[in-house]
TIDREN-662184 format. One record per residue (C-alpha): residue number from 1; x, y negated, z negated. Coordinates in steps of 0.1 Angstrom, whole numbers. Example, Ala and Ser with C-alpha at 12.3 -4.5 7.8 and 13.67 -1.06 7.14 Angstrom:
// TIDREN-662184
SITE    n      x      y      z
SITE    1    123     45    -78
SITE    2    137     11    -71
END
This chain:
// TIDREN-662184
SITE    n      x      y      z
SITE    1    128    610   -189
SITE    2    105    583   -204
SITE    3     76    597   -223
SITE    4     41    585   -215
SITE    5     38    569   -249
SITE    6     68    546   -244
SITE    7     60    509   -239
SITE    8     64    499   -202
SITE    9     84    466   -201
SITE   10     65    454   -170
SITE   11     67    417   -181
SITE   12     99    418   -200
SITE   13    117    396   -174
SITE   14     91    369   -176
SITE   15     91    341   -202
SITE   16     64    345   -228
SITE   17     34    324   -220
SITE   18     22    300   -247
SITE   19     -9    279   -253
SITE   20     12    248   -249
SITE   21     23    259   -214
SITE   22    -13    266   -205
SITE   23    -24    231   -217
SITE   24      3    215   -196
SITE   25    -11    232   -165
SITE   26    -47    223   -175
SITE   27    -38    187   -181
SITE   28    -23    186   -146
SITE   29    -56    198   -131
SITE   30    -77    174   -152
SITE   31    -58    144   -140
SITE   32    -65    123   -170
SITE   33    -99    136   -178
SITE   34   -104    146   -214
SITE   35    -99    182   -224
SITE   36   -133    183   -239
SITE   37   -147    184   -204
SITE   38   -138    221   -205
SITE   39   -156    228   -237
SITE   40   -191    242   -232
SITE   41   -221    241   -256
SITE   42   -249    265   -262
SITE   43   -285    253   -266
SITE   44   -278    255   -303
SITE   45   -249    231   -300
SITE   46   -223    257   -306
SITE   47   -190    250   -290
SITE   48   -175    274   -264
SITE   49   -138    267   -258
SITE   50   -121    276   -226
SITE   51    -95    298   -243
SITE   52    -93    318   -275
SITE   53    -65    337   -292
SITE   54    -70    373   -302
SITE   55    -89    376   -335
SITE   56    -68    395   -359
SITE   57    -78    418   -387
SITE   58   -113    423   -373
SITE   59   -132    456   -379
SITE   60   -157    468   -353
SITE   61   -194    460   -360
SITE   62   -211    493   -369
SITE   63   -240    501   -346
SITE   64   -248    533   -328
SITE   65   -230    564   -339
SITE   66   -196    568   -322
SITE   67   -198    577   -285
SITE   68   -236    581   -288
SITE   69   -256    568   -258
SITE   70   -285    544   -262
SITE   71   -320    555   -255
SITE   72   -329    549   -218
SITE   73   -365    535   -222
SITE   74   -389    531   -194
SITE   75   -421    510   -195
SITE   76   -454    528   -192
SITE   77   -480    502   -186
SITE   78   -503    513   -158
SITE   79   -539    507   -168
SITE   80   -549    540   -152
SITE   81   -540    566   -178
SITE   82   -535    594   -153
SITE   83   -512    573   -132
SITE   84   -493    562   -163
SITE   85   -488    599   -173
SITE   86   -475    607   -138
SITE   87   -450    578   -141
SITE   88   -439    590   -176
SITE   89   -433    625   -165
SITE   90   -414    614   -134
SITE   91   -392    590   -155
SITE   92   -384    618   -180
SITE   93   -376    642   -152
SITE   94   -352    617   -137
SITE   95   -330    605   -165
SITE   96   -351    584   -189
SITE   97   -347    595   -226
SITE   98   -376    574   -240
SITE   99   -409    558   -231
SITE  100   -421    523   -241
SITE  101   -459    527   -242
SITE  102   -471    491   -235
SITE  103   -507    486   -245
SITE  104   -529    459   -232
SITE  105   -529    428   -254
SITE  106   -494    434   -268
SITE  107   -467    408   -268
SITE  108   -448    424   -239
SITE  109   -477    435   -218
SITE  110   -471    409   -190
SITE  111   -506    411   -177
SITE  112   -512    448   -176
SITE  113   -510    476   -202
SITE  114   -525    509   -213
SITE  115   -561    511   -226
SITE  116   -559    515   -265
SITE  117   -584    544   -267
SITE  118   -580    579   -279
SITE  119   -589    593   -245
SITE  120   -563    571   -227
SITE  121   -536    580   -252
SITE  122   -543    617   -248
SITE  123   -541    614   -210
SITE  124   -509    594   -211
SITE  125   -491    618   -234
SITE  126   -503    650   -217
SITE  127   -474    673   -209
SITE  128   -448    652   -228
SITE  129   -429    672   -255
SITE  130   -429    646   -283
SITE  131   -407    669   -305
SITE  132   -380    671   -278
SITE  133   -361    640   -291
SITE  134   -378    617   -266
SITE  135   -378    582   -279
SITE  136   -414    567   -280
SITE  137   -419    530   -287
SITE  138   -454    516   -290
SITE  139   -460    480   -279
SITE  140   -493    471   -295
SITE  141   -511    439   -306
SITE  142   -539    433   -330
SITE  143   -564    441   -303
SITE  144   -547    474   -295
SITE  145   -536    483   -330
SITE  146   -557    515   -331
SITE  147   -534    530   -304
SITE  148   -509    538   -332
SITE  149   -536    558   -350
SITE  150   -546    575   -318
SITE  151   -510    585   -311
SITE  152   -507    599   -347
SITE  153   -540    619   -342
SITE  154   -527    632   -309
SITE  155   -496    646   -325
SITE  156   -516    662   -353
SITE  157   -541    677   -330
SITE  158   -514    694   -309
SITE  159   -497    710   -338
SITE  160   -465    689   -334
SITE  161   -445    683   -366
SITE  162   -446    645   -371
SITE  163   -411    646   -386
SITE  164   -398    660   -354
SITE  165   -411    630   -334
SITE  166   -390    600   -326
SITE  167   -417    573   -326
SITE  168   -414    536   -333
SITE  169   -449    524   -340
SITE  170   -444    487   -333
SITE  171   -467    471   -359
SITE  172   -460    434   -356
SITE  173   -489    410   -363
SITE  174   -464    381   -368
SITE  175   -454    383   -332
SITE  176   -490    382   -320
SITE  177   -500    352   -340
SITE  178   -468    334   -331
SITE  179   -477    338   -294
SITE  180   -513    329   -299
SITE  181   -508    299   -321
SITE  182   -536    310   -344
SITE  183   -546    338   -368
SITE  184   -580    350   -380
SITE  185   -564    360   -413
SITE  186   -540    347   -439
SITE  187   -508    365   -446
SITE  188   -522    378   -479
SITE  189   -550    394   -459
SITE  190   -527    408   -432
SITE  191   -503    425   -456
SITE  192   -527    452   -469
SITE  193   -537    462   -434
SITE  194   -501    466   -422
SITE  195   -488    483   -453
SITE  196   -518    506   -455
SITE  197   -512    517   -419
SITE  198   -475    522   -426
SITE  199   -481    542   -458
SITE  200   -507    563   -440
SITE  201   -484    572   -411
SITE  202   -456    579   -435
SITE  203   -478    602   -455
SITE  204   -486    622   -424
SITE  205   -449    629   -421
SITE  206   -438    604   -394
SITE  207   -403    590   -401
SITE  208   -408    557   -383
SITE  209   -397    530   -381
SITE  210   -432    514   -382
SITE  211   -429    476   -384
SITE  212   -412    457   -356
SITE  213   -396    422   -359
SITE  214   -398    410   -323
SITE  215   -373    383   -312
SITE  216   -386    383   -277
SITE  217   -413    359   -289
SITE  218   -387    332   -293
SITE  219   -367    341   -262
SITE  220   -397    343   -240
SITE  221   -408    309   -251
SITE  222   -375    293   -241
SITE  223   -359    294   -275
SITE  224   -322    297   -283
SITE  225   -301    326   -297
SITE  226   -300    311   -332
SITE  227   -338    306   -332
SITE  228   -343    342   -321
SITE  229   -321    356   -348
SITE  230   -336    335   -375
SITE  231   -372    345   -365
SITE  232   -362    381   -365
SITE  233   -347    379   -399
SITE  234   -377    360   -413
SITE  235   -402    386   -398
SITE  236   -381    416   -409
SITE  237   -378    403   -444
SITE  238   -415    396   -446
SITE  239   -423    432   -436
SITE  240   -396    445   -460
SITE  241   -412    425   -489
SITE  242   -447    436   -479
SITE  243   -437    473   -478
SITE  244   -418    472   -511
SITE  245   -448    453   -526
SITE  246   -470    482   -516
SITE  247   -450    505   -538
SITE  248   -424    519   -514
SITE  249   -389    520   -528
SITE  250   -366    495   -511
SITE  251   -342    522   -499
SITE  252   -371    538   -479
SITE  253   -387    505   -469
SITE  254   -357    493   -450
SITE  255   -359    524   -428
SITE  256   -394    515   -419
SITE  257   -384    482   -402
SITE  258   -367    478   -368
SITE  259   -360    449   -345
SITE  260   -364    440   -308
SITE  261   -342    415   -291
SITE  262   -340    401   -256
SITE  263   -309    405   -236
SITE  264   -303    381   -207
SITE  265   -277    373   -180
SITE  266   -255    353   -204
SITE  267   -233    383   -211
SITE  268   -211    369   -239
SITE  269   -239    351   -258
SITE  270   -260    382   -256
SITE  271   -232    404   -269
SITE  272   -225    379   -297
SITE  273   -262    378   -306
SITE  274   -266    415   -310
SITE  275   -234    417   -331
SITE  276   -245    388   -352
SITE  277   -279    404   -360
SITE  278   -261    435   -375
SITE  279   -239    413   -397
SITE  280   -269    392   -408
SITE  281   -290    422   -417
SITE  282   -261    437   -436
SITE  283   -260    405   -456
SITE  284   -297    408   -464
SITE  285   -293    445   -474
SITE  286   -264    435   -497
SITE  287   -285    408   -513
SITE  288   -312    434   -519
SITE  289   -287    456   -537
SITE  290   -286    481   -509
SITE  291   -255    496   -493
SITE  292   -257    484   -457
SITE  293   -266    509   -430
SITE  294   -270    502   -392
SITE  295   -303    486   -383
SITE  296   -322    501   -353
SITE  297   -322    474   -325
SITE  298   -342    478   -294
SITE  299   -334    456   -264
SITE  300   -355    444   -235
SITE  301   -339    427   -205
SITE  302   -353    391   -206
SITE  303   -387    383   -192
SITE  304   -379    346   -188
SITE  305   -350    352   -164
SITE  306   -372    371   -139
SITE  307   -380    353   -106
SITE  308   -408    360    -82
SITE  309   -387    347    -53
SITE  310   -358    368    -41
SITE  311   -367    393    -68
SITE  312   -338    416    -59
SITE  313   -315    392    -77
SITE  314   -333    403   -108
SITE  315   -315    436   -105
SITE  316   -282    419   -110
SITE  317   -295    399   -139
SITE  318   -308    431   -155
SITE  319   -275    449   -150
SITE  320   -256    421   -168
SITE  321   -281    421   -196
SITE  322   -280    459   -200
SITE  323   -242    458   -199
SITE  324   -242    432   -228
SITE  325   -268    449   -249
SITE  326   -252    483   -244
SITE  327   -217    472   -253
SITE  328   -230    453   -283
SITE  329   -246    484   -298
SITE  330   -283    484   -289
SITE  331   -299    516   -299
SITE  332   -325    516   -271
SITE  333   -328    495   -239
SITE  334   -358    488   -217
SITE  335   -350    473   -183
SITE  336   -378    452   -169
SITE  337   -383    463   -133
SITE  338   -372    436   -108
SITE  339   -407    430    -95
SITE  340   -425    427   -128
SITE  341   -431    390   -124
SITE  342   -450    397    -92
SITE  343   -472    425   -105
SITE  344   -472    462   -115
SITE  345   -439    477   -103
SITE  346   -439    504    -77
SITE  347   -419    537    -78
SITE  348   -388    520    -62
SITE  349   -387    492    -87
SITE  350   -392    517   -116
SITE  351   -364    539   -102
SITE  352   -340    509    -99
SITE  353   -347    500   -135
SITE  354   -341    535   -147
SITE  355   -309    540   -127
SITE  356   -294    507   -138
SITE  357   -290    523   -172
SITE  358   -280    557   -159
SITE  359   -252    541   -138
SITE  360   -238    522   -168
SITE  361   -240    552   -191
SITE  362   -231    581   -169
SITE  363   -207    566   -144
SITE  364   -193    536   -163
SITE  365   -193    554   -196
SITE  366   -202    522   -216
SITE  367   -212    541   -247
SITE  368   -179    558   -251
SITE  369   -163    530   -271
SITE  370   -179    515   -302
SITE  371   -180    477   -302
SITE  372   -154    470   -275
SITE  373   -158    433   -282
SITE  374   -142    436   -316
SITE  375   -112    413   -318
SITE  376   -120    393   -287
SITE  377   -115    358   -299
SITE  378   -143    342   -279
SITE  379   -170    367   -288
SITE  380   -159    369   -324
SITE  381   -161    331   -327
SITE  382   -195    331   -311
SITE  383   -207    359   -334
SITE  384   -196    340   -364
SITE  385   -211    307   -353
SITE  386   -244    324   -345
SITE  387   -244    340   -380
SITE  388   -238    308   -398
SITE  389   -264    288   -378
SITE  390   -291    315   -378
SITE  391   -287    320   -416
SITE  392   -293    283   -422
SITE  393   -325    284   -401
SITE  394   -336    316   -418
SITE  395   -332    298   -451
SITE  396   -354    270   -439
SITE  397   -381    296   -431
SITE  398   -377    310   -466
SITE  399   -380    276   -482
SITE  400   -413    272   -462
SITE  401   -426    303   -479
SITE  402   -417    331   -454
SITE  403   -423    338   -417
SITE  404   -461    333   -416
SITE  405   -459    300   -436
SITE  406   -430    288   -415
SITE  407   -452    294   -384
SITE  408   -481    274   -399
SITE  409   -457    246   -407
SITE  410   -440    246   -372
SITE  411   -406    254   -385
SITE  412   -397    276   -355
SITE  413   -419    259   -329
SITE  414   -403    225   -332
SITE  415   -369    240   -327
SITE  416   -381    261   -297
SITE  417   -397    231   -282
SITE  418   -365    211   -283
SITE  419   -345    239   -268
SITE  420   -370    244   -241
SITE  421   -371    207   -232
SITE  422   -333    207   -229
SITE  423   -334    239   -209
SITE  424   -361    226   -185
SITE  425   -340    194   -179
SITE  426   -310    215   -170
SITE  427   -330    237   -147
SITE  428   -346    207   -130
SITE  429   -311    193   -124
SITE  430   -298    228   -113
SITE  431   -272    228   -140
SITE  432   -286    261   -151
SITE  433   -286    280   -118
SITE  434   -314    304   -109
SITE  435   -301    322    -78
SITE  436   -328    327    -52
SITE  437   -350    301    -68
SITE  438   -332    268    -76
SITE  439   -301    277    -56
SITE  440   -296    297    -24
SITE  441   -332    303    -16
SITE  442   -344    325     12
SITE  443   -375    310     29
SITE  444   -378    340     52
SITE  445   -378    368     26
SITE  446   -402    397     31
SITE  447   -432    403      9
SITE  448   -423    425    -20
SITE  449   -445    456    -27
SITE  450   -462    460    -60
SITE  451   -490    483    -71
SITE  452   -527    474    -71
SITE  453   -544    479   -105
SITE  454   -571    463   -125
SITE  455   -559    451   -159
SITE  456   -577    464   -191
SITE  457   -600    438   -205
SITE  458   -600    435   -243
SITE  459   -624    417   -265
SITE  460   -612    386   -283
SITE  461   -597    393   -318
SITE  462   -613    374   -346
SITE  463   -619    337   -352
SITE  464   -590    313   -351
SITE  465   -591    302   -387
SITE  466   -554    293   -391
SITE  467   -541    272   -362
SITE  468   -506    261   -354
SITE  469   -484    255   -323
SITE  470   -483    285   -300
SITE  471   -451    301   -285
SITE  472   -464    313   -251
SITE  473   -440    331   -228
SITE  474   -425    313   -198
SITE  475   -403    321   -168
SITE  476   -375    297   -161
SITE  477   -381    297   -123
SITE  478   -418    289   -125
SITE  479   -415    252   -116
SITE  480   -394    258    -85
SITE  481   -417    287    -75
SITE  482   -447    264    -78
SITE  483   -432    243    -50
SITE  484   -425    273    -29
SITE  485   -462    282    -33
SITE  486   -471    248    -20
SITE  487   -448    254     10
SITE  488   -466    288     16
SITE  489   -499    270     15
SITE  490   -487    245     41
SITE  491   -474    273     63
SITE  492   -507    291     61
SITE  493   -527    259     69
SITE  494   -505    244     96
SITE  495   -485    272    110
SITE  496   -452    257     98
SITE  497   -435    247     66
SITE  498   -426    212     56
SITE  499   -393    203     72
SITE  500   -363    181     66
SITE  501   -340    172     94
SITE  502   -303    173     84
SITE  503   -289    143    101
SITE  504   -253    153    103
SITE  505   -228    126    110
SITE  506   -193    131    124
SITE  507   -175    164    128
SITE  508   -183    197    110
SITE  509   -154    190     87
SITE  510   -171    158     77
SITE  511   -207    170     71
SITE  512   -206    208     64
SITE  513   -202    206     26
SITE  514   -231    182     21
SITE  515   -253    197     47
SITE  516   -250    230     30
SITE  517   -258    214     -3
SITE  518   -288    196     12
SITE  519   -302    227     28
SITE  520   -301    246     -5
SITE  521   -315    216    -23
SITE  522   -346    211     -1
SITE  523   -353    248      6
SITE  524   -354    255    -32
SITE  525   -386    235    -30
SITE  526   -398    252      2
SITE  527   -389    224     25
SITE  528   -372    240     55
SITE  529   -340    225     66
SITE  530   -335    219    103
SITE  531   -298    218    110
SITE  532   -281    198    137
SITE  533   -248    191    154
SITE  534   -227    161    143
SITE  535   -237    128    157
SITE  536   -219     95    163
SITE  537   -245     79    186
SITE  538   -275     66    166
SITE  539   -298     70    196
SITE  540   -290    107    201
SITE  541   -295    112    163
SITE  542   -329     96    165
SITE  543   -339    116    195
SITE  544   -329    149    178
SITE  545   -349    139    147
SITE  546   -380    131    167
SITE  547   -377    164    185
SITE  548   -374    184    153
SITE  549   -409    176    141
SITE  550   -396    172    106
SITE  551   -414    151     80
SITE  552   -381    139     64
SITE  553   -345    133     73
SITE  554   -314    137     52
SITE  555   -281    120     62
SITE  556   -251    144     56
SITE  557   -215    135     58
SITE  558   -185    123     37
SITE  559   -182     89     21
SITE  560   -158     76     47
SITE  561   -183     84     76
SITE  562   -211     70     55
SITE  563   -193     37     51
SITE  564   -190     34     89
SITE  565   -222     49    102
SITE  566   -249     56     75
SITE  567   -267     22     78
SITE  568   -269     23    116
SITE  569   -280     60    114
SITE  570   -307     52     88
SITE  571   -321     24    109
SITE  572   -322     46    140
SITE  573   -341     73    121
SITE  574   -365     47    107
SITE  575   -372     34    142
SITE  576   -378     70    154
SITE  577   -405     74    128
SITE  578   -386     85     98
SITE  579   -405     70     68
SITE  580   -386     90     42
SITE  581   -349     92     46
SITE  582   -325    108     21
SITE  583   -287    107     18
SITE  584   -267    136      5
SITE  585   -243    122    -21
SITE  586   -242     95    -47
SITE  587   -245     60    -32
SITE  588   -223     41    -55
SITE  589   -219      4    -48
SITE  590   -235      9    -13
SITE  591   -269     18    -27
SITE  592   -285    -17    -21
SITE  593   -273    -18     15
SITE  594   -284     17     22
SITE  595   -319     11      8
SITE  596   -322    -20     29
SITE  597   -312      1     60
SITE  598   -341     25     52
SITE  599   -327     52     28
SITE  600   -354     60      3
SITE  601   -336     86    -19
SITE  602   -304    103    -27
SITE  603   -297    140    -34
SITE  604   -266    150    -53
SITE  605   -253    175    -78
SITE  606   -267    167   -113
SITE  607   -297    148    -99
SITE  608   -332    158   -109
SITE  609   -340    182    -80
SITE  610   -375    190    -93
SITE  611   -385    153    -95
SITE  612   -372    146    -60
SITE  613   -389    176    -45
SITE  614   -422    169    -62
SITE  615   -420    133    -49
SITE  616   -413    146    -14
SITE  617   -446    166    -15
SITE  618   -465    136    -29
SITE  619   -452    115      0
SITE  620   -462    142     24
SITE  621   -497    143     10
SITE  622   -500    105     14
SITE  623   -489    106     50
END
């Protein structure tokens, strides 16, 4: 009998596969094209090869304790304190193990947030057992900074031992000024206020951490992984120096700082980013003469990847992001509800956000293995590349004088602006796909429910004495959504959306591929595609176009049919009143003849879809 520990020779009769064998197969598919065509690049210019060998001799990156689950955080942001309390209690009763108390004016408030008053804090925390190992994370800004004091006072007034509370206080003025692009105070003036609050909270018995280095600032603004990591390092080191300078021993000071990162739908890059941060922080600890210990990393699923259109796809994005952050060792994860870009999430959206984590933890058992990516060639290579590039940018910020000085000199902003420009170009050309927004749109989706609430209004914070480039949050789908908004306005005013007639030529085998492409292309901008059967007779094509009531027409077929019929078809459409005629595909050498025949534009993969769609609306307004 064969024991269960014996190797099973399932592949013993097959020849051993080699990289050389794989390259031969790949070269056959490339048909003369360079192999570099298969090499991808990140927005930091880091290379991603199509195949990696196993990385040997690699130790796992130490993160959460072995087999320990991450904290399942749930956003509490309803402006009505009583409603927020009801949400918090329901979340805790149904699987959440932590609460992210998002106060108005904080970096992650997204338009809403709790009122930062003692009364509101007391109402929100009523009935919550803060000493029952519930993770509490405060998201506060300079305008809502007193919320941290109010939470501490609430704990004291209710006879709860501060040391028994698991509260991250979220003090992070650097994040606020980076988003605003100005500060009423210099760094030398900010430091005493922050360290005074930290020492005061510590003296009360709270164990912290207290100061947060928030990488979401960079990610939300369209920045890259390297930029996010470097910014986090710069801010964390700035707080570490400030706390030590206030008389706290370095061994204790490091436990007072934690980090927030964004996790997005790029699974491997997100995993590599979280792993890289732990390695980078260990390097800083070693440089400080400390024995490295795991940094507390909180993760949010990314704001910038949320779409208002077809928001249910956001659930899939959040699942991938949570998967990546969880496997990469995040200590706490907050899933942004899929409707957050539309407004205040309702109970269904909140439940879906909570259950995303519960499924991955309780049913998929993701926390059972520590750093499962260890030894995976691709992720290990990415991790190393991110470490090297992020460390170089961190050194640039140090040369500038630290995080605050680097912001005033635009060290981070210039890099983020370049990354965002490249990202915007790829989104416009649909190279970076946003499912439901730039690709595969649904013009007939139902309205999504959100809660009705009045945001808390806060007074402006100080005079903008120190001014620099701001890093405001964006959403990647916003440009396409603006076109969809225009379409909705036309629908409301005229009773019908703008339309494009798909002038299909030949048989379905000839036109289906490009007609499908054209439909998705135009409807991404809210221009409804009117399909048609294949035509060979220009007169019948013209009559069908006229009957459609469409403002535009788009010829759809293959290149062979175009060569025979496109010019005649375009002339017929022009005679039927088609002033703006597109052709699906690249025109090649036939462009001049096609334009002479009436074709005014071409839609194809890699073309600037946003520019074409905006031009279509401009033409429609001129008509």
